[in-house]
C-alpha angles and dihedrals in degrees: 000000000000121000091247092052090048090052094047093045092046091047091050090053091050094047091049090047092048092047093052089041089054090058093045091046094049094049092042095048092045093055096038098049093046089053102046102027131222095289096059091039090052091052091051093048091049091055094040096051091052091051092046090052091051088049091056090044095056097040090079091200092289094141094055091042091057094045096048099046110122091223127047110267113245126230092264091055092051090048090049089053090050091050096045093046093050092051094048091046091057089050088051091051091053091045090053091053091047095055095049094095090053092048092049092051093048098044096035089212119104094184093093095056100082093050089046093053091052095045091051087069089069092067095087090047092052090046094053093049094053100078091044093051089047090057092050093049093044088056089047086237093153091152089070091042090053093049093050095047095045092048090050092049092050095049089047094058096037091058096037094050093046092054092042089055089057091051101254093144116193092005091068096071091036092059092044092052092049091053090047092057093047091054093046091051095048096038096049093050092048095046093045091045091231125139113198110240129172114258134157131194120162091206094053092044091050091051092048094048094044092058099027099054091047090052096038096055092072091042092050090054094045092049090060085077096082090049092065089075100053096033103040104020088040093053098047103030107023135236094298092063090041086058092051094049090046092051091051090050090047091055093048090047091051092049091049094067093122091052090048092051093050091048092046097053094036093084092060094040098046091046086066092050101042094108093051110068094181091058090044090054092048091048092054095047094047093044092052094058094038092054094046092050092046098041104032099064091050092053092046093048090053092049090055098042100039098069089053100048107017100084092049095046101041105019133243092284088074098050092109086074089071092055097052099035099084092053094050091044090052091053093050094044091052089050090059088069093056109027092093088055089064091048091053092050091048093050090049088050093242089136095148091063091055088048091056091049092048091048093054091045094052093044091054093048095045096044091045093050093046093050102036105033096066090048104039103020118216091351087061090060089051091053089049088057089054091051090061090068090078090066092070090074086074098054090044088055093052095049092044089059087062099042135336117266122205120214096180093111095042103045099065092052093043093050095047092048093050091057091052093049090064098037092093089064090065126067127240134305095019093058090062088072089065088070095058095087091055092050089052091052093047091049089070114087091216091060093051090048090052090058091050091049092055093045088055090048092053092047090048092051090057095056 
């Protein structure tokens, strides 16, 4: 099978998996949040985000290192990755325990500590699954990846919902998440036909760390983003609001499955194109419009439907989700224009430039939340999300130094979709005016042709 067919087939598997996962996630979140409430959900999210950050911290970029190697890693290299990841995960576990007193003093709420201690035990499981998942993705075996991830998602909600039904509160999602990680670890090793064995080679470790730390620095900084909710929103607004912000983020994440698929396979695809700058430029410009057209309508549809059905489905205690959703959706939609920029810089090993962009982004979000949240409440956090848009000037500058990128096809769609995201916040008939920019875009034959082109592309990828 040709590389292009492998990519299209793998992408189709991932899109199908993400689409089915979207349905499972929506039903699961609906039932779970109604059962445990925003307070318990906020406590779980606070603990989970800390553990997820530690997981990224100790991964040292090993997954990307294994995927991007020009030659197929041998058995010894995979075993070295298993060994190194297990050691770093144990260090991460101890680090998590060590910072608990500081977290308790900052958040002034000890209720999240027991869930955090239990979730820290998943770090070794996540570490051991990383090399196996890297092998599957390197082989573009996204069918196996999809099966593993869907099975994990199902077992997560089955266990969580069962315990929530019996009134176990925050422990329901904790137990579900634990089972999820066990299944991912076992399933990935079985599907990849890898058995973790101890192995140590100073040369292999040095090579892994040399690349991995350079790559991971930017990822470590970027992964600080989810911590803003539990650490800053949690301090100034409490776990209930943390739960509402987390639920809004969860919905946007679920709706962004196409963007996630493109970003996920871009590493393997762009690695093949890294010596051809013209094709890299074309890939970025096409991906920008494709992701906006695929992602934007989903976000807009949710913004229209949610105010009508959300209170009845989730209850009035979750209504703050509707206030913060447009701001988070705006941030994610804007990111679709630039996420391929980061992938290109990574493939060209210009990791430090991505690190600078991530640093500015996180500083804007953190500073905005610290300054605006105490004064304006949840709306202040939304404004902080908007402030992060200025950071994209930096990554545009870095890519433009390599080759020029045109946004002429992306900007009209992006602008019209942004207006529609916020239209639900305005009453009739004024909100109808927010649809005028989209009508102007659709009035152009070139815009309508662009939609047809991407529909043909999607149909062609499924053949």
